[in-house]
N, C-alpha and C positions, 0 to 999 in steps of 0.2 A: 280592486285591481284595475289599473288602466287597461282598456281593451286595445292594446297595441303590443308590439314586441317589447319584452321586458328587459330592462337593464339590471345590473347587479343590485342597485339601490332598490328597484321595484321588488326584486325577489326577496331580499332581506326584510324590507318593510312589510311585505305581504306575510312572510312567515311569522314575524313578531305580532302583527295584527291578528292573525288567526289564533295565535296562542293567547293573546290578551282578551279577545272577545269570548273565548270558550275555555278558560283554563281549568275549570273544575272537571269537565268531562275528559279533556285530553290528558290531564294529570292522572285521573283515575284509570284510564286505559294504560298509560305508561307505567303506573304503579303496579297494576295487576300483571302486565305482560313482561316487564323487565325489572321493576323495582323489587318485588317480593322474591323472585327467583335469583336476582343478583345479590340480594341480602343473604339469602340462604346459602348461596354458593360461597360468598365471602366468609361467613361465619363457619360453615362446615369445613372449608379448606383450611382455615386458620387453626381452629381448635381440633378438628379431626386429625389433621396431619401431626399435630403435636402429640396427641394421645397415641396415634399409631406408631410414632417413633419410639415412645416409651414402651409400648407393647412389644415391638420388634426387638428392642434392646433387651428386655426382660426374657423373651423367648430364646434369644441367642445365648445369653449368659446362662440360663438354666439348662439348656440342652435337653436331652431326653428324647423319647420317641415321638412325643406330640409337638415338638418344636417346629418341625417342617409344616405341619398342618396350621399352626398358629401363624407362621410366616406367610404361607400361601393365602390364608384368609385375610391377613393384614394387607398384603399387596393388592388383593382384589378390591378390598374396601377403599384403599388408597386411590386406585384407578377410578372407582366410581365417584369418589369425592372430587378428584382432580379433573376428571374429564366429563363425567355424567352431568353434574350440576351446572358447570359452565356451559355445557352443550345446550341444556334446557334454557339457560339464561340467554344464550345466543338466539335460539329459536324465538323466544319471546320478543327480543329487541328487533329481530328481522320482521316478525309478523306485525309489530307496532306500526310499520310504515303504512299498512293497509287502512286501518281506521283513521290515521292522521290524514292520509290522502283523501279519503272519503269526506272527512270534515272540511278539508281545504276546498274541495270541489263545491260543497254546499255553501261555504262562505263566499266563494266567488260569485255564486248565484244569489247572494243576499239572504241566505237561510241559515238558521242555527239548528244544529242537530243535537239530540240528546244521546246519552249512552246507549239506550236501547235503539234509538233511531239509527245510529251508526252500525250497530249489529245487524239491523234489518237491511240497511243499504248494502252490507257485505254478503247478503244471502246469495248462495251460489258462487261466491267468489273466495270464500274462506279456504276451501280445499285446494283450489289452484294456487293460492298464495303459499300454503303449506307445502304443496307438491314442488313448487319452484325452489323453496328454501332447501328441501331435502335433495332436490336435483343438484343444487349448487354444492351441497356437502358431498354428494357422491362424486361429482366432477372434481372437487378438491382432493378427495381420496385417490382418484385415478391419477390426477396430475402429480400428487405427492409420490405415488408408487413409481410413476415414470421418472420423476426427478431423482428418486433414490436409486433406481436402476442405472440411470445415466451417471450419477455420482460414483457408484460402485465401479462401473465400467471405466470411468476416468481414473480412479485410484489404481485399478489393475493395470491399465495401460501405462500410467506414469511409473508404476513400480517396475513393470517389465522393461521400460526404457531407462530405468535408473535416473529419473529426473531429480533435480535438487529440490530443496525446500521452496525456493522461489517459484519453481514450476508448479508445485502443488498449490501454493497460495494464489498465484495468478490465475490458474485454471479454475479454482473454486470461486474466486472473486467474479470472474466473467460469467461462470455458470449461475451464481446467485443473482447477479445483475440481470441476466437474461430471464431468469425465472420471475424476478420481481416485475420486470417490464411486461411480461406476458400476463401476469395476474392483474396488474393495474389496467392494462389495455382491455382485457375481458371484463373486469369489474365496471369500467366506465361505459363500455358499449352496452352492457346489460343493466345499467343502473336504473333505468326507467321501467323495468319489468313489473315490479310490484305496484307502483302507482298506476301503471297502465291496466293491470288486472282490476284494481280497486275502482278506477274511474270508468273504464270502457267495458269491463266485464268480459274481456277476452280470455281464451284458454291459455295454458302455460306457454306452449310453443308459439302461438300467435302473438302473445304479449312480448315474448323475447324477440321475435322478429320485428315487432313494432318498435321496441327499444333500439334495436340495431339500426332501423331506418331513421329514427329520430336523432340519433347521435351521429349519423353520417354527415360529415362536414362541420360538425360542432364538437369534435372530441376534445380539443384543447380547452375550449370554453367550459364545457361541462366538467372536465377534470380539474381545471383551475379553480372554479367556483366551489366545487365539492371539497377540494383540498383546503382552500382558504377557510371554509366554514368549519371543517373538522379541526384545523389548527387553532382557529380563534376560540372555538368552544373548549378545546383542550386546555388552552391557556387560562380561560375563564374558570374552568373547574379547578385548576391548580391554584389560582389566586383565592378562590372561595375556600379551599382547604387549609390555607395558611392559618387563619384564626383557630381552626380546630386543632392544629398541631400544638399550639401553646395551651389550649384548653385541655387537651388530652394529657399533656405533661402535668398540668396542675391536678387533674383528676387522679392520675396515678399516684402523685405525691400525697394526695389527701386520703385516698382509700387504701393504698397499699405502699407506703413509703419504702419498705424493705423488700417488697416483692415476695412476701412469705405467706400471705393470706390465701388459704385454699390450695396449698401446694400438694395436698394429698390427692387432689384430682388432676394435678399437673398444670393447673391454670390458676393464676392469682386473680383476686377481685379487680385489682388495678388493670390487669391485662384485659379482663372482660369488658370493663368500662371503656378502655381505650379503643378496643376493636369494634365494639358496638357503636360507639359515638362516631368513630371514623367511617364505619360502613354506612350509617344512616345519612351522614352528610354527603358522602360520595354518591349514594343512591339517589338522594334528592336532586343533586346537581345533574346526575346522569339522566334522570327522568325528564328534566326540562330540556337538556340539550338533545335528547333523543327525539322529542316532539319537534323541536325547531329544525333539526337536521332533516327529518322526514318531510316537513312542510316545505323546506327549501328544495328538496328533490322533486316534490310535486309541482312546485311553481316552475322549475326548470323544464319538466316534461310538458306543462301547459304552454310555456313559451315556445318550445320547439313545435308544438302543434299549431300555435298561432302563426308561426313563420312558414310552415309547410302545408297546413290543412285549412287555413283561414278560420281557426277555431274562434277567434274574436268576433267574427261576423255571425257565427251561429249562436254564440252567447248573447250578443246584442239582439238578435232576432228573437231568441227565447225570452229575454227580459221584456221585450216590447210587445210581442204578439203571443208568446207561449209556444211557439213552434221554432225548432223541433222540440219535442217533449223532453228529450235528454240530449243536450248539446254536446255532452262528452262521449256519446256513443261513437263507435268506430266509423270513420269516414275516409274516403279516398283523398289523395292529394288534390287540392283545389287550385286551379289557376286563378290568379287574382291580379288586380292592377298593382303596379309597383308602389311601394310606400314612398312617401316623401323622403328626401335625402336625410341621411343620418345627421343629427344636430352636431354642430361644432362645440368646442370647449366653451363652457359657460352658458350654452343655449339649452333649451328644453325641447322635448318632443312636442309636436303640434297637439292641440287639444283633441279630444275624441270626436268632436263635430267635424273635424277636417278629414277624417278617414273615409275613404270611399265606401259606399254601401251602408253607412250607419245613419240613423235618424238624428235629427237635431234636438229631439226632446230628451228630457232626463229620464232615465230608467228607474223603475221602483227600487228603492233601497240603495241606489248608487251613491247618495250623498254620505252614506256611512263609511265609505271606503276612502282611504287616503289616496290622493293622486287622481280621483275621479273628477270629471268636470261638472 
């Protein structure tokens, strides 16, 4: 990583380099935290819902005194499959940001972390990450309850005023738009909370406050880069699933051309093959994009600390002299000499030797990183 303010190219190149230098460890983390739970959620929701629908239909048709109990149990199981497993998968994907951020920090310092090494680096930081995720979910429930209350109030008010259909549609459109803007704004302002916990070891509320400070004056840049990365990875995932669509159709035709195999269980062999293959490829792509997205988020947080806390100078000092011991530790905003002017089109940033306060010599391991001098 070049020790200067990072551009979009630096952030993306850094994320792909981190993944390329340590893919086995990062993919193992991603597979355990999001892949397995995501696969279980997909399979359970697909086959479980189909079986539950058949059970509900049979209970309603049969009637009798036990039909209500069957329906209640089926509905409960449906909620668990539809909400519980995806909820656990979301927790895993959200927690994945922490080990990826820790590995990214080690790679910036020229080190390579193992699976156990990343777990050790997160000692004392795992519970704050989990607490932040649960706090987000609680805040989401509160906001959802507020939005529902406002929506009900709008319906009652419009009904009392005998508004037309256009009034209802316009009011709900504006309300939904306002809710979306609020969610995006809060999500962007607190986007660096988990990387901050993983790198700096802050508490939950201190990390949230740090994220709020880092995104001050950089909201649109942060939002734009995160949105661009998510859209690009989403398109890449869609492209990767195109060959599977044809392969799945061929598998269904080969294993179960009439869709009759295994119908006693409500699921044909062809359907099993199609869903399992589709889920496996989807999870594989998701594991890779989750790692890259988390690394991009970490580089954005590092960039903001370079711009506001002179983090690049502390990293350079650590690489040269070993001090400070942990360059990512919390630090106050540092006044510094202004950087040279932003390069124009077709120009490059000055080399690292031109930055004030940095040594002319080459730091250990720096030659391994693209963009380093």
